[in-house]
C-alpha positions as CSV (number, residue, x, y, z in Angstrom):
1,M,10.8,-4.8,32.2
2,P,11.0,-2.3,29.3
3,Y,7.9,-3.4,27.3
4,T,4.4,-2.2,26.9
5,S,1.4,-4.4,26.4
6,K,-2.3,-3.9,25.8
7,L,-5.0,-6.4,26.3
8,L,-7.8,-7.0,23.8
9,G,-10.7,-4.7,24.4
10,L,-8.7,-1.8,25.7
11,T,-7.9,1.3,23.7
12,I,-5.4,0.5,20.9
13,G,-4.9,4.0,19.7
14,G,-2.2,4.5,22.3
15,L,-0.2,1.6,20.9
16,L,0.5,3.4,17.7
17,S,2.4,6.2,19.5
18,L,4.8,3.9,21.2
19,S,8.4,3.7,20.0
20,G,9.1,0.2,18.5
21,F,12.2,-1.9,18.6
22,F,12.7,-2.1,14.8
23,G,15.4,0.6,14.9
24,A,17.6,-1.8,16.9
25,F,17.1,-4.3,14.2
26,A,18.3,-2.0,11.5
27,H,22.0,-1.9,12.6
28,A,24.6,-4.1,11.1
29,Q,25.4,-7.1,13.2
30,E,28.4,-9.3,13.8
31,V,27.5,-12.7,12.3
32,D,29.7,-15.6,11.4
33,L,29.2,-16.3,7.7
34,S,29.9,-19.5,5.8
35,P,32.6,-19.4,3.1
36,E,29.8,-19.6,0.5
37,Q,28.1,-16.6,2.0
38,K,31.2,-14.6,1.8
39,S,31.5,-15.2,-1.9
40,R,28.9,-14.6,-4.7
41,V,26.8,-16.9,-6.8
42,R,27.8,-16.1,-10.4
43,A,26.0,-16.6,-13.7
44,E,26.6,-16.7,-17.4
45,K,25.4,-14.1,-19.9
46,V,21.8,-14.3,-21.0
47,D,21.6,-13.3,-24.6
48,S,17.8,-13.0,-24.6
49,A,18.0,-10.5,-21.7
50,I,20.9,-8.5,-23.2
51,K,18.9,-8.0,-26.5
52,L,16.2,-6.3,-24.5
53,I,18.4,-3.5,-23.2
54,P,17.3,-0.5,-25.2
55,A,19.9,0.6,-27.8
56,G,19.9,4.1,-26.6
57,Y,20.2,3.3,-22.9
58,K,23.2,4.9,-21.2
59,F,24.4,3.1,-18.1
60,V,25.7,5.3,-15.3
61,T,29.1,3.8,-16.0
62,P,29.7,2.2,-19.4
63,G,30.1,-1.6,-19.0
64,K,28.8,-1.6,-15.4
65,L,25.4,-2.1,-13.7
66,T,25.3,0.5,-11.0
67,V,23.1,-0.7,-8.2
68,A,21.9,1.0,-5.0
69,S,22.4,-1.2,-1.9
70,V,21.8,-0.6,1.8
71,P,24.4,-2.2,3.9
72,G,23.1,-2.6,7.4
73,R,21.4,-5.9,8.2
74,L,21.6,-9.5,7.1
75,P,20.3,-11.3,5.2
76,F,19.7,-8.3,3.0
77,A,23.1,-6.6,2.9
78,A,26.0,-5.8,5.2
79,Y,29.8,-5.5,5.1
80,A,32.0,-8.5,5.6
81,T,34.6,-8.5,8.4
82,D,36.9,-6.4,6.2
83,N,34.3,-3.6,6.4
84,K,34.3,-3.1,2.7
85,T,33.0,-6.2,0.9
86,P,29.2,-6.2,0.6
87,V,27.6,-9.5,1.4
88,G,23.9,-10.6,1.6
89,S,21.0,-11.7,-0.5
90,E,20.6,-8.3,-2.3
91,P,24.2,-8.0,-3.4
92,D,23.9,-11.6,-4.6
93,F,20.8,-10.9,-6.7
94,A,22.5,-7.8,-8.1
95,Q,25.5,-9.9,-9.1
96,L,23.2,-12.5,-10.9
97,I,21.5,-9.7,-12.8
98,A,24.8,-7.9,-13.8
99,D,26.3,-11.2,-14.9
100,S,23.2,-12.1,-16.9
101,L,23.4,-8.7,-18.7
102,G,27.1,-9.1,-19.4
103,L,28.1,-6.2,-17.1
104,Q,30.3,-5.6,-14.1
105,L,28.6,-4.9,-10.9
106,E,29.0,-1.6,-9.1
107,L,27.3,-1.3,-5.7
108,V,26.5,2.1,-4.3
109,P,25.9,2.2,-0.5
110,I,23.0,4.4,0.4
111,A,20.4,5.0,3.1
112,W,17.2,3.1,2.2
113,A,15.1,6.3,1.9
114,D,17.5,7.7,-0.8
115,W,16.8,5.1,-3.5
116,P,13.8,6.9,-5.2
117,L,15.7,10.2,-5.7
118,G,18.8,8.3,-6.7
119,L,17.0,6.5,-9.5
120,V,15.2,9.6,-10.8
121,S,18.4,11.6,-10.8
122,G,20.3,8.9,-12.6
123,R,22.8,8.2,-9.8
124,F,22.4,4.5,-10.3
125,D,20.7,2.1,-12.8
126,A,18.7,0.1,-10.4
127,A,17.9,-0.2,-6.7
128,I,17.9,-3.7,-5.1
129,H,17.0,-3.7,-1.4
130,N,13.8,-5.3,-0.2
131,I,11.6,-2.8,-2.1
132,T,7.9,-3.7,-2.2
133,V,5.9,-3.0,-5.4
134,T,3.1,-0.5,-4.8
135,E,0.8,1.2,-7.2
136,E,2.1,4.6,-6.1
137,R,5.7,3.6,-6.7
138,K,4.8,2.3,-10.1
139,E,3.9,5.8,-11.2
140,K,7.6,6.7,-11.1
141,F,9.4,3.4,-11.3
142,D,9.4,0.1,-13.2
143,F,9.8,-3.2,-11.3
144,S,11.1,-6.7,-11.8
145,T,10.0,-9.0,-9.0
146,Y,12.2,-11.6,-7.4
147,R,10.9,-12.3,-3.9
148,N,7.6,-12.6,-2.1
149,D,7.2,-10.0,0.7
150,L,6.4,-12.2,3.7
151,L,5.8,-11.7,7.4
152,G,6.6,-14.5,9.7
153,F,5.6,-15.7,13.2
154,Y,8.5,-17.2,15.2
155,V,8.3,-19.0,18.5
156,P,10.9,-20.7,20.8
157,L,12.0,-24.1,19.6
158,N,10.3,-25.8,22.6
159,S,7.0,-23.8,22.1
160,K,3.7,-25.7,22.1
161,V,2.5,-23.2,19.5
162,A,2.5,-25.2,16.3
163,K,0.8,-22.9,13.7
164,V,-0.1,-19.2,13.4
165,E,-1.6,-18.5,10.0
166,K,-4.9,-16.8,10.6
167,P,-6.6,-14.4,13.1
168,E,-8.0,-17.2,15.2
169,D,-4.5,-18.6,15.8
170,V,-3.4,-15.5,17.8
171,A,-6.3,-15.7,20.2
172,G,-4.9,-16.0,23.8
173,L,-1.3,-15.4,22.7
174,K,1.2,-12.8,23.8
175,V,2.7,-11.5,20.6
176,I,5.7,-9.2,20.2
177,V,5.5,-6.8,17.2
178,S,7.2,-3.5,16.1
179,S,5.3,-0.3,16.7
180,G,4.2,1.7,13.6
181,T,4.7,-1.1,11.1
182,N,2.5,-2.8,8.6
183,Q,2.6,-6.1,10.6
184,E,1.4,-4.3,13.7
185,Q,-1.6,-3.0,11.8
186,I,-2.4,-6.5,10.5
187,L,-2.0,-8.0,14.0
188,L,-4.3,-5.4,15.5
189,R,-6.9,-6.0,12.9
190,W,-6.7,-9.7,13.6
191,I,-7.2,-9.0,17.3
192,E,-10.2,-6.9,16.7
193,A,-11.7,-9.6,14.5
194,N,-11.2,-12.2,17.3
195,R,-12.8,-9.9,19.8
196,A,-15.9,-9.6,17.6
197,K,-16.1,-13.4,17.7
198,G,-15.7,-13.6,21.4
199,L,-12.3,-15.3,21.3
200,P,-9.8,-15.1,24.1
201,A,-7.9,-11.8,24.5
202,S,-4.4,-11.4,22.9
203,E,-1.6,-9.3,24.4
204,V,0.6,-7.1,22.3
205,Q,4.1,-6.4,23.5
206,Y,6.7,-3.8,22.3
207,Y,10.4,-3.8,23.1
208,D,13.1,-1.2,22.4
209,D,16.0,-3.6,22.8
210,E,16.5,-6.8,20.7
211,A,18.3,-8.6,23.5
212,V,15.4,-8.0,25.9
213,L,13.0,-9.1,23.2
214,D,14.9,-12.4,22.9
215,V,14.8,-12.9,26.7
216,A,11.1,-12.3,26.7
217,L,10.5,-14.9,24.0
218,Q,12.8,-17.5,25.5
219,S,11.5,-17.0,29.1
220,G,7.9,-17.4,28.1
221,R,6.9,-13.8,28.9
222,A,5.9,-13.7,25.2
223,D,4.6,-16.5,23.0
224,A,5.6,-15.3,19.5
225,Y,7.2,-12.6,17.5
226,L,5.7,-11.2,14.3
227,G,8.1,-9.5,11.9
228,P,9.6,-9.5,8.4
229,N,10.3,-13.1,7.6
230,A,13.6,-12.6,5.9
231,T,15.4,-11.2,9.0
232,S,13.7,-13.6,11.4
233,A,14.5,-16.6,9.2
234,F,18.2,-15.7,8.9
235,K,18.4,-15.2,12.7
236,A,16.6,-18.5,13.4
237,A,19.0,-20.4,11.1
238,K,22.1,-18.9,12.7
239,E,21.1,-19.0,16.4
240,Q,18.9,-22.1,16.4
241,K,16.7,-20.7,19.2
242,T,13.4,-20.0,17.3
243,K,11.3,-21.6,14.6
244,F,8.9,-20.5,11.9
245,V,5.2,-21.4,12.6
246,G,3.4,-19.5,10.0
247,G,3.5,-16.6,7.6
248,F,1.5,-14.5,5.2
249,S,2.0,-11.7,2.7
250,G,3.3,-8.4,4.0
251,G,0.3,-6.8,2.2
252,W,-2.3,-9.0,3.8
253,P,-4.9,-9.6,2.6
254,Q,-3.3,-8.5,-0.7
255,T,-0.2,-10.2,-2.1
256,A,3.0,-8.1,-1.9
257,E,6.2,-8.7,-3.9
258,I,9.8,-7.5,-3.6
259,A,11.3,-6.2,-6.8
260,V,14.3,-4.6,-8.5
261,A,13.4,-0.9,-9.1
262,T,14.5,1.0,-12.2
263,K,13.6,4.4,-13.5
264,K,10.2,4.6,-15.2
265,G,10.4,4.1,-18.9
266,S,14.2,3.4,-18.9
267,G,13.6,0.1,-20.6
268,L,15.7,-1.9,-18.2
269,A,12.9,-3.7,-16.4
270,D,12.1,-6.2,-19.2
271,A,15.7,-7.1,-19.6
272,I,16.1,-7.6,-15.8
273,T,12.9,-9.7,-15.6
274,V,14.2,-12.0,-18.4
275,A,17.5,-12.3,-16.7
276,L,15.9,-13.3,-13.4
277,N,13.7,-15.9,-15.0
278,E,16.7,-17.5,-16.7
279,Q,18.4,-17.7,-13.3
280,I,15.2,-19.2,-11.8
281,K,15.2,-21.9,-14.4
282,G,19.0,-22.5,-14.2
283,G,19.0,-22.8,-10.4
284,S,21.3,-19.9,-9.5
285,Y,18.3,-18.0,-8.1
286,G,17.5,-20.9,-5.8
287,K,21.1,-21.1,-4.6
288,V,21.0,-17.4,-3.5
289,L,17.7,-17.9,-1.6
290,A,19.0,-21.1,0.1
291,R,22.2,-19.7,1.3
292,W,20.3,-16.9,3.2
293,N,17.5,-19.1,4.4
294,L,15.0,-17.3,2.2
295,A,13.5,-20.3,0.3
296,A,10.1,-19.5,1.7
297,E,10.1,-16.2,-0.3
298,A,10.8,-17.7,-3.7
299,V,8.7,-16.7,-6.7
300,K,7.9,-19.1,-9.5
301,E,8.3,-16.4,-12.1
302,A,9.7,-12.9,-12.2
303,R,7.3,-10.3,-13.5
304,T,7.5,-6.8,-14.8
305,N,5.2,-4.3,-13.1
306,P,2.7,-6.7,-11.6
307,P,-0.2,-5.3,-9.5
308,G,1.2,-3.6,-6.5
309,L,-0.2,-2.8,-3.1
310,P,-3.0,-0.2,-3.4
311,K,-2.5,3.5,-2.5
312,K,-3.3,4.3,1.1
């Protein structure tokens, strides 16, 4: 079976050099969407937000909010069955913000790694695609938060594992995780902490194929999967084969938030933050989260440039 595992107490350095399965997750997938998901939640203008747009700010295209988006995987963003209509939580949030600012929405498809240069060069006004606020990024960009960055543990529906929220909860479990990711580093730290306490060994598994991963989980070869909550929650809701048993911040032990990124000093961040807060109050924000099964990642209030994850 194409997986690699290491037991607690063995050398873990070799784990970091293994190829993970996350690349398989990054491709667009064929998913049946509801009629609501194929459309967009719309919003009215927010005068208080519009007034905060700097008088001298020049939009990439007058009258439009040009936003970088990364079509590839739901619930974040993908193309509908016509292969041209962007759907997903991030296009939905972009639409809410554009509507609030009294602008038309223009989505620019890019590779995720290209958003920083695109903002700096003025190719688009904002980037909206699962971007975590970090102190290093704040040196070049402004941020308006709209989701909590969560990691989630998922188990089969018939699993006896009821809760995984702290290091002790993974003792004795066989956990699937993607190699080279932040969640892997957190899991390995948890395992080391358990070893120091004399708790049962945990087994870490890595898969290169999502289908094989699913089989391992459903067959009992593995007990749980740890990964980004957003993608796992969407998959769980659609397939009804797994369930959420616990989650924590993607920056554990620090709190991490997902935000709209804009060019540093452009002046758009405050306007976007006010727009988001009005949509939180009005309910449109909650509708977007609910339709993509992301309610667990809701923020009570959007913030401009909050503390970010520390520099590495």
